Residue frames as qw, qx, qy, qz and C-alpha x, y, z in Angstrom:
[[0.000, 0.884, 0.467, 0.000, 0.00, 0.00, 0.00],
 [0.317, -0.761, 0.104, 0.557, 2.89, 2.38, 0.75],
 [0.370, -0.102, 0.611, 0.692, 4.27, 1.77, -2.74],
 [0.156, 0.629, 0.680, 0.342, 0.85, 2.40, -4.31],
 [0.167, -0.910, -0.281, 0.255, 0.43, 5.59, -2.25],
 [0.372, -0.551, 0.320, 0.675, 3.86, 6.79, -3.37],
 [0.315, 0.193, 0.690, 0.622, 3.03, 6.10, -7.02],
 [0.032, 0.805, 0.577, 0.135, -0.29, 7.95, -6.76],
 [0.280, -0.838, -0.062, 0.465, 1.49, 10.89, -5.12],
 [0.378, -0.272, 0.498, 0.732, 4.01, 11.03, -7.99],
 [0.202, 0.460, 0.709, 0.495, 1.21, 10.99, -10.60],
 [0.110, -0.875, -0.471, 0.031, -0.84, 13.64, -8.77],
 [0.204, -0.927, 0.125, 0.289, 2.17, 15.92, -8.23],
 [0.852, 0.266, 0.218, 0.396, 4.19, 15.05, -11.29],
 [0.292, 0.866, -0.049, 0.402, 5.29, 18.65, -11.85],
 [0.430, -0.824, 0.321, -0.180, 6.78, 18.95, -8.35],
 [0.873, -0.263, 0.381, 0.151, 8.53, 15.57, -8.45],
 [0.765, 0.477, 0.180, 0.393, 9.99, 16.08, -11.92],
 [0.104, 0.913, -0.167, 0.359, 11.33, 19.52, -11.00],
 [0.618, -0.682, 0.382, -0.080, 12.90, 18.05, -7.86],
 [0.908, 0.039, 0.323, 0.264, 14.51, 15.26, -9.91],
 [0.545, 0.736, 0.037, 0.400, 15.88, 17.84, -12.34],
 [0.165, -0.895, 0.284, -0.301, 17.37, 19.89, -9.53],
 [0.761, -0.500, 0.412, -0.034, 18.81, 16.80, -7.84],
 [0.823, -0.001, 0.490, 0.287, 20.21, 14.85, -10.80],
 [0.004, 0.653, -0.352, -0.670, 20.81, 17.54, -13.41],
 [0.410, 0.426, -0.585, -0.554, 21.56, 16.12, -16.86],
 [0.014, -0.060, 0.998, -0.035, 20.89, 12.57, -15.64],
 [0.482, 0.340, 0.515, -0.622, 17.17, 13.35, -15.52],
 [0.547, 0.451, -0.410, -0.574, 17.14, 12.90, -19.31],
 [0.256, 0.200, -0.945, -0.040, 18.15, 9.29, -18.73],
 [0.233, 0.195, 0.795, -0.525, 15.33, 8.85, -16.20],
 [0.544, 0.467, 0.105, -0.689, 12.79, 10.27, -18.66],
 [0.428, 0.399, -0.713, -0.386, 14.18, 8.07, -21.43],
 [0.061, 0.058, -0.981, 0.174, 13.77, 5.00, -19.25],
 [0.383, 0.321, 0.597, -0.627, 10.18, 5.85, -18.26],
 [0.582, 0.502, -0.148, -0.623, 9.05, 6.46, -21.85],
 [0.330, 0.350, -0.849, -0.217, 10.91, 3.38, -23.08],
 [0.062, 0.053, 0.950, -0.300, 9.29, 1.14, -20.44],
 [0.458, 0.388, 0.408, -0.688, 5.80, 2.65, -20.85],
 [0.614, 0.521, -0.287, -0.519, 6.01, 1.86, -24.56],
 [0.441, 0.466, -0.757, -0.126, 8.21, -1.21, -24.64],
 [0.072, 0.074, -0.947, 0.304, 7.10, -3.44, -21.77],
 [0.457, -0.387, -0.595, -0.536, 3.60, -4.94, -21.68],
 [0.545, -0.461, -0.638, 0.289, 3.76, -5.13, -17.88],
 [0.286, -0.370, -0.258, 0.845, 4.17, -1.34, -17.39],
 [0.096, 0.580, 0.524, 0.616, 1.21, 0.38, -19.13],
 [0.359, -0.821, -0.425, 0.126, 0.51, 2.27, -15.88],
 [0.498, -0.265, -0.002, 0.825, 3.55, 4.56, -16.17],
 [0.185, 0.820, 0.206, -0.501, 2.80, 8.24, -16.89],
 [0.583, 0.242, 0.497, 0.595, 3.11, 9.15, -20.57],
 [0.166, 0.756, 0.365, 0.517, 1.12, 12.13, -21.88],
 [0.379, -0.918, -0.108, -0.049, 1.22, 14.04, -18.60],
 [0.717, -0.431, 0.194, 0.511, 4.96, 13.38, -18.17],
 [0.516, 0.326, 0.367, 0.702, 5.67, 14.79, -21.62],
 [0.032, -0.869, -0.288, -0.401, 3.59, 17.91, -20.98],
 [0.546, -0.826, 0.012, 0.138, 5.27, 18.61, -17.64],
 [0.715, -0.184, 0.283, 0.611, 8.73, 17.96, -19.11],
 [0.354, 0.579, 0.356, 0.642, 7.90, 20.44, -21.88],
 [0.266, -0.926, -0.182, -0.197, 6.79, 22.98, -19.29],
 [0.675, -0.615, 0.140, 0.382, 10.13, 22.57, -17.48],
 [0.598, 0.220, 0.334, 0.695, 11.85, 23.26, -20.79],
 [0.055, 0.824, 0.289, 0.484, 9.92, 26.53, -20.93],
 [0.516, -0.856, -0.007, 0.031, 11.24, 27.35, -17.44],
 [0.290, 0.793, -0.516, 0.143, 14.81, 26.64, -18.53],
 [0.666, -0.463, 0.558, -0.178, 15.19, 23.59, -16.25],
 [0.731, 0.073, 0.634, 0.242, 15.44, 21.27, -19.30],
 [0.054, 0.463, -0.456, -0.758, 16.39, 21.81, -22.94],
 [0.761, 0.401, 0.268, -0.434, 13.68, 21.11, -25.52],
 [0.566, 0.642, -0.464, -0.229, 16.21, 20.47, -28.30],
 [0.053, 0.352, -0.921, 0.156, 17.67, 17.62, -26.23],
 [0.506, 0.048, 0.676, -0.534, 14.41, 16.36, -24.77],
 [0.748, 0.409, 0.051, -0.520, 12.39, 15.80, -27.94],
 [0.597, 0.480, -0.620, -0.169, 14.93, 13.76, -30.00],
 [0.002, -0.306, 0.894, -0.327, 15.91, 11.69, -26.98],
 [0.520, 0.122, 0.647, -0.544, 12.33, 10.79, -26.08],
 [0.736, 0.449, -0.207, -0.462, 11.41, 10.12, -29.72],
 [0.408, 0.425, -0.808, 0.021, 14.26, 7.60, -29.71],
 [0.239, -0.125, 0.829, -0.490, 12.98, 6.15, -26.41],
 [0.691, 0.276, 0.317, -0.588, 9.44, 5.72, -27.77],
 [0.690, 0.503, -0.418, -0.310, 10.65, 4.25, -31.07],
 [0.219, 0.387, -0.878, 0.178, 13.05, 1.87, -29.31],
 [0.424, -0.012, 0.719, -0.551, 10.33, 0.76, -26.89],
 [0.754, 0.374, 0.010, -0.540, 7.96, 0.11, -29.79],
 [0.604, 0.485, -0.616, -0.143, 10.52, -2.04, -31.57],
 [0.040, -0.281, 0.890, -0.357, 11.41, -3.99, -28.44],
 [0.581, 0.138, 0.542, -0.592, 7.75, -4.72, -27.83],
 [0.730, 0.451, -0.246, -0.451, 7.20, -5.73, -31.46],
 [0.487, 0.418, -0.767, 0.000, 10.00, -8.30, -31.42],
 [0.245, -0.138, 0.827, -0.488, 8.99, -9.67, -28.03],
 [0.703, 0.276, 0.303, -0.582, 5.50, -10.20, -29.46],
 [0.690, 0.509, -0.402, -0.321, 6.82, -11.69, -32.67],
 [0.377, 0.418, -0.815, 0.136, 9.33, -14.08, -31.10],
 [0.216, -0.060, -0.898, 0.380, 7.79, -15.12, -27.79],
 [0.360, -0.207, 0.020, -0.910, 4.41, -13.40, -27.60],
 [0.775, -0.218, -0.391, -0.447, 2.10, -16.40, -27.41],
 [0.687, -0.070, -0.632, 0.351, 4.35, -18.29, -25.00],
 [0.120, 0.142, -0.407, 0.894, 4.56, -15.20, -22.79],
 [0.531, -0.250, -0.089, -0.805, 0.78, -14.81, -22.71],
 [0.817, -0.177, -0.517, -0.184, 0.29, -18.45, -21.75],
 [0.672, -0.100, -0.542, 0.495, 2.79, -18.30, -18.90],
 [0.090, 0.360, -0.218, 0.902, 2.33, -14.73, -17.63],
 [0.062, -0.391, -0.717, 0.573, 0.53, -13.84, -14.43],
 [0.089, 0.687, 0.599, 0.403, -2.84, -12.34, -15.49],
 [0.282, -0.868, -0.236, 0.332, -2.26, -9.56, -12.98],
 [0.376, -0.477, 0.333, 0.721, 0.78, -8.46, -14.96],
 [0.072, 0.081, -0.614, -0.782, -0.62, -8.85, -18.48],
 [0.469, 0.319, 0.552, -0.611, -4.36, -8.33, -18.53],
 [0.362, 0.249, 0.821, 0.366, -6.17, -10.23, -21.25],
 [0.230, 0.826, 0.493, -0.150, -8.82, -7.51, -21.63],
 [0.063, -0.796, 0.248, 0.549, -6.13, -4.97, -22.56],
 [0.265, -0.197, 0.799, 0.502, -4.93, -7.31, -25.28],
 [0.295, 0.527, 0.791, 0.097, -8.48, -7.89, -26.54],
 [0.127, 0.890, 0.223, -0.377, -9.16, -4.13, -26.73],
 [0.122, -0.634, 0.496, 0.581, -5.98, -3.61, -28.71],
 [0.297, 0.082, 0.873, 0.378, -6.89, -6.41, -31.14],
 [0.248, 0.742, 0.616, -0.096, -10.32, -4.81, -31.62],
 [0.003, 0.849, -0.099, -0.518, -8.60, -1.48, -32.30],
 [0.246, -0.321, 0.737, 0.542, -6.49, -3.21, -34.97],
 [0.322, 0.420, 0.831, 0.174, -9.61, -4.60, -36.64],
 [0.167, 0.882, 0.362, -0.250, -10.99, -1.06, -36.90],
 [0.076, 0.936, -0.198, -0.280, -7.91, 0.91, -37.96],
 [0.891, 0.403, -0.082, 0.191, -5.55, -1.69, -39.42],
 [0.737, 0.131, -0.181, 0.638, -1.86, -0.85, -39.63],
 [0.033, 0.673, -0.052, 0.737, -2.50, 2.77, -38.64],
 [0.725, -0.635, -0.261, -0.063, -3.17, 1.46, -35.13],
 [0.742, -0.123, -0.180, 0.635, 0.56, 1.70, -34.37],
 [0.197, 0.337, 0.020, 0.920, 0.39, 5.45, -35.09],
 [0.425, -0.590, -0.248, -0.640, -3.04, 6.20, -33.59],
 [0.781, -0.447, -0.422, 0.107, -2.39, 4.14, -30.46],
 [0.462, 0.209, -0.308, 0.805, 0.37, 6.56, -29.48],
 [0.191, -0.350, 0.105, -0.911, -2.31, 8.88, -28.15],
 [0.784, -0.370, -0.224, -0.444, -4.20, 6.19, -26.19],
 [0.250, -0.539, 0.730, -0.338, -2.81, 5.01, -22.84],
 [0.711, -0.090, 0.670, -0.192, -2.59, 1.22, -22.35],
 [0.822, 0.519, 0.228, -0.052, -3.38, 0.58, -26.03],
 [0.366, 0.844, -0.390, 0.032, -0.07, 2.20, -27.04],
 [0.366, -0.549, 0.744, -0.105, 1.73, -0.27, -24.77],
 [0.711, 0.072, 0.694, -0.094, -0.01, -3.30, -26.27],
 [0.640, 0.699, -0.001, -0.318, -0.22, -2.20, -29.94],
 [0.302, 0.672, -0.663, -0.134, 3.38, -3.08, -30.92],
 [0.372, -0.224, 0.880, -0.193, 3.14, -6.35, -28.97],
 [0.699, 0.404, 0.508, -0.301, -0.01, -7.33, -30.87],
 [0.516, 0.756, -0.284, -0.286, 1.62, -6.20, -34.14],
 [0.004, 0.537, -0.843, -0.033, 4.47, -8.62, -33.44],
 [0.522, 0.057, 0.817, -0.236, 2.15, -11.52, -32.61],
 [0.659, 0.605, 0.333, -0.297, 0.18, -10.80, -35.79],
 [0.656, -0.007, 0.478, 0.584, 3.39, -10.78, -37.89],
 [0.276, 0.926, 0.142, -0.213, 2.74, -7.24, -39.18],
 [0.737, 0.493, -0.004, 0.463, 5.24, -6.44, -41.95],
 [0.586, -0.484, -0.163, 0.629, 8.24, -4.94, -40.19],
 [0.298, 0.175, 0.247, 0.905, 8.82, -2.23, -42.81],
 [0.250, -0.650, -0.426, -0.578, 5.26, -0.95, -42.36],
 [0.626, -0.656, -0.374, 0.195, 5.53, -1.21, -38.58],
 [0.544, -0.222, -0.044, 0.808, 8.75, 0.85, -38.52],
 [0.091, 0.397, 0.321, 0.855, 7.14, 3.57, -40.68],
 [0.435, -0.700, -0.395, -0.407, 4.05, 3.95, -38.49],
 [0.704, -0.517, -0.300, 0.383, 6.11, 3.65, -35.31],
 [0.454, -0.009, 0.020, 0.891, 8.51, 6.41, -36.37],
 [0.103, -0.495, -0.320, -0.801, 5.67, 8.74, -37.39],
 [0.589, -0.664, -0.421, -0.187, 3.72, 8.01, -34.22],
 [0.675, -0.363, -0.259, 0.587, 6.74, 8.50, -31.97],
 [0.285, 0.130, 0.079, 0.946, 7.56, 11.88, -33.50],
 [0.274, -0.557, -0.385, -0.683, 3.93, 13.07, -33.44],
 [0.661, -0.610, -0.436, 0.009, 3.30, 11.97, -29.83],
 [0.624, -0.323, -0.202, 0.682, 6.51, 13.24, -28.25],
 [0.232, 0.199, 0.160, 0.939, 6.54, 16.52, -30.19],
 [0.288, -0.615, -0.434, -0.592, 2.88, 17.45, -29.65],
 [0.637, -0.687, -0.346, 0.041, 2.86, 16.98, -25.88],
 [0.637, -0.279, -0.101, 0.712, 6.38, 18.28, -25.21],
 [0.185, 0.249, 0.214, 0.926, 5.99, 21.38, -27.37],
 [0.373, -0.681, -0.462, -0.428, 2.49, 21.87, -25.96],
 [0.649, -0.623, -0.294, 0.322, 3.95, 21.94, -22.46],
 [0.512, -0.071, 0.062, 0.854, 6.74, 24.24, -23.62],
 [0.024, 0.406, 0.336, 0.849, 4.32, 26.74, -25.17],
 [0.472, -0.591, -0.304, -0.579, 1.48, 26.64, -22.65],
 [0.724, -0.329, -0.548, 0.259, 2.89, 25.13, -19.45],
 [0.423, -0.201, -0.306, 0.829, 4.28, 28.43, -18.18],
 [0.191, -0.562, -0.298, -0.748, 1.28, 30.64, -18.85],
 [0.132, -0.311, 0.565, -0.753, 0.53, 32.02, -15.34],
 [0.758, -0.121, 0.130, -0.628, -2.94, 30.47, -15.11],
 [0.903, 0.160, -0.390, -0.082, -1.68, 27.09, -16.40],
 [0.427, 0.392, -0.650, 0.491, 1.48, 27.19, -14.26],
 [0.296, -0.309, 0.524, -0.736, -0.44, 27.88, -11.04],
 [0.823, 0.012, 0.296, -0.485, -2.79, 24.97, -11.82],
 [0.354, 0.490, -0.757, -0.249, -0.31, 22.56, -13.38],
 [0.206, -0.063, 0.945, -0.247, -1.35, 19.66, -11.15],
 [0.569, 0.438, 0.477, -0.507, -4.98, 20.10, -12.24],
 [0.521, 0.626, -0.369, -0.448, -3.90, 20.38, -15.88],
 [0.087, 0.365, -0.926, -0.050, -1.90, 17.17, -15.48],
 [0.378, 0.174, 0.839, -0.352, -4.92, 15.38, -14.02],
 [0.580, 0.576, 0.127, -0.562, -7.03, 16.74, -16.88],
 [0.377, 0.547, -0.669, -0.334, -4.61, 15.30, -19.44],
 [0.096, -0.129, 0.978, -0.132, -4.71, 11.93, -17.68],
 [0.485, 0.364, 0.615, -0.504, -8.53, 12.00, -17.59],
 [0.565, 0.619, -0.156, -0.523, -8.86, 12.98, -21.27],
 [0.215, 0.461, -0.838, -0.200, -6.33, 10.30, -22.23],
 [0.158, 0.016, 0.963, -0.218, -8.38, 7.66, -20.41],
 [0.550, 0.295, 0.184, -0.760, -11.74, 8.71, -21.90],
 [0.618, 0.281, -0.581, -0.449, -11.58, 6.25, -24.84],
 [0.291, 0.075, -0.933, 0.197, -10.86, 3.38, -22.45],
 [0.244, 0.171, 0.622, -0.724, -13.66, 4.55, -20.13],
 [0.604, 0.294, -0.134, -0.729, -16.10, 4.75, -23.03],
 [0.545, 0.220, -0.779, -0.218, -15.12, 1.25, -24.12],
 [0.076, 0.000, -0.885, 0.460, -15.59, -0.04, -20.55],
 [0.432, 0.240, 0.375, -0.784, -19.08, 1.49, -20.32],
 [0.635, 0.308, -0.404, -0.582, -20.01, 0.08, -23.71],
 [0.403, 0.161, -0.901, 0.032, -18.79, -3.35, -22.67],
 [0.131, 0.093, 0.768, -0.620, -20.77, -3.21, -19.41],
 [0.561, 0.286, 0.106, -0.770, -23.94, -2.26, -21.28],
 [0.625, 0.288, -0.608, -0.397, -23.51, -5.05, -23.82],
 [0.210, 0.092, -0.937, 0.265, -22.97, -7.55, -20.98]]
């Protein structure tokens, strides 16, 4: 419970914690951000890590001068693209075996089913579109690997999606994160981003409950 409480506190006060990490670790904070984005994208057991909100807050810190946008964006694009590719090859090489052996608490079958349904609707573009949907973006490359999606097509959509996702949220934070009204309510803005990001999943959950 203490670990869960600590995680919730980090998510709710992401701006404060990220600023403190920047002040404490200096340039090494880029490595921490790289690792978080890589894991959130590349490991099917970590879809709970902050993504959209982390990028917005990091962009806002760039606007404050605590981080450098010209370093942040390329590095995190590389992190997202690398995570995608790791997840794709895990799915392609050992995906089915992993699903059969994994603890259902770590890899939830319903998340996989939702991602497969998303694929049926949007096809290959899922890899790009899923970038803007929490949980689905973690499972999309994994499902692409299991489904033997052509690697050349996967790399194209993954690169485009990585650049669009990282750039839009980071630059958005850079441009708007330090407007006085936004800056004084950054925690609320962060929660709003998280809520908006989860709306598609919430809508799908409600639809599923009604159909049941």
